[in-house]
C-alpha positions, 0 to 999 in steps of 0.5 A: 501500499501507498501512503499520502505522503509517499503519492502527496509530491506527485506533480500534476503534470504527471499524475496527467500522463498516467491517467492518459497512458493505455496500459495504467487502469485506475480504479476509483473508490469514492464516499460523499464525492470524496476520492476514500481508496483506489488502485491501478495496473500497468501492463508491462512493456515487453512484448513477450510479457505484454500479456501481465500486468502489475497492480500498482497504487493499493490504497483505503482510507485507512478509517474504511479499511475492512468494510470492502472497499477494496474487495470492491475495487480488486474485483473491479480491476481483475473484471478489468484487467480479463476484459482488456486482455491480460491475462496474469497479474503480480504484486507486491505487497509487504510482507506483515501487511496480514490483511492485504493479504488475506484479501489477495489471497481470496481474490487467488493470488498465490505466493510464488516468492518473498523478496527479503529486505525490499523496502526500508524504513528507517533503520528497519527493513521490510520483507515483500511478499510477491503474488502473482494471479492467472486471470482464466483460471479465477472466478470470484 
């Protein structure tokens, strides 16, 4: 998951450019007109990997976590990926983010590896869990 701090410095022009990119697809959740969650997938660029997209930038407002927002976003993202010809989704999540890992696993994502010490926070390191979902084989 990303934090507001991590994306707050992103120039608007960069966001606008991504919104126009046909290889990046966003899903958003709104409550009372306010954005409360989002995620995206990015289709890989190499011709031999165009059938794969990476799930990135997953965020749900802390006050709404555990209320199904992430599930609805992920379901929509998977359906959209399938509709655009994506055959496989991959993602990386902090290994200690148990709630997110449960969500991904409930949709059929399979753990295929761990990246030790992938993320540095201050003076400590956190592993990343690597997941994949083959879309032809899933129905949620």
